[in-house]
C-alpha positions as CSV (number, residue, x, y, z in Angstrom):
1,M,-9.2,-3.5,4.2
2,P,-7.9,-0.7,1.8
3,T,-4.5,-0.6,1.6
4,H,-3.9,2.8,2.5
5,V,-5.2,2.2,5.8
6,L,-3.1,-0.8,6.4
7,L,0.1,1.1,5.5
8,S,-1.1,4.1,7.2
9,L,-1.3,2.0,10.6
10,R,2.0,0.2,10.1
11,Y,4.0,3.5,9.4
12,L,1.9,6.2,11.2
13,G,0.7,3.8,14.2
14,P,1.9,3.9,17.8
15,S,5.6,2.8,17.1
16,K,6.5,6.3,15.7
17,H,5.7,7.3,19.5
18,G,8.1,4.9,20.9
19,K,5.7,2.3,21.5
20,Q,6.7,-1.1,20.7
21,I,3.7,-3.3,18.5
22,D,2.9,-6.2,19.8
23,E,1.8,-8.3,16.7
24,A,-0.8,-10.7,18.4
25,Q,-2.7,-7.5,19.8
26,A,-2.2,-5.4,16.2
27,R,-3.7,-8.6,14.5
28,K,-6.5,-8.2,17.4
29,D,-7.0,-4.6,17.0
30,M,-7.3,-5.0,13.0
31,G,-9.8,-7.7,13.4
32,E,-12.0,-5.6,16.0
33,M,-11.7,-2.4,13.4
34,G,-12.9,-4.9,10.5
35,R,-15.7,-6.1,12.3
36,I,-16.9,-2.2,13.3
37,M,-16.7,-1.4,9.6
38,G,-18.3,-4.5,8.4
39,M,-15.4,-5.7,6.8
40,P,-13.4,-9.0,8.3
41,A,-9.8,-8.7,8.1
42,Q,-7.9,-10.6,5.7
43,P,-4.5,-11.8,4.8
44,L,-2.6,-9.3,2.4
45,P,-2.0,-10.3,-1.2
46,A,1.9,-11.8,-1.6
47,N,2.6,-8.8,-3.9
48,L,1.5,-6.3,-1.2
49,K,3.7,-8.2,1.4
50,E,6.5,-8.1,-0.6
51,M,6.1,-4.3,-1.3
52,I,6.2,-3.4,2.5
53,R,9.5,-5.9,2.9
54,S,11.2,-4.0,0.2
55,A,10.0,-0.4,1.9
56,E,11.2,-1.6,5.2
57,E,14.3,-2.7,3.7
58,L,14.5,1.1,2.0
59,K,13.4,2.5,5.5
60,G,16.7,0.7,7.3
61,K,18.9,1.5,4.6
62,N,18.0,5.2,4.7
63,R,17.9,5.6,8.3
64,G,19.8,8.6,9.4
65,L,20.3,10.3,5.7
């Protein structure tokens, strides 16, 4: 799955509308989307996981600015 799709789902998805995301359901949904697109979902490479953690950290530090 392209990185921009994963990141857009993470940052523009349902959680922005007040809903809490259930990780198990999100994984199931990603698997289903992958099947529809003909591309099985795969784990993110370690370097992308670290980038996402860093982005989450910065987002938390800058909240309310």
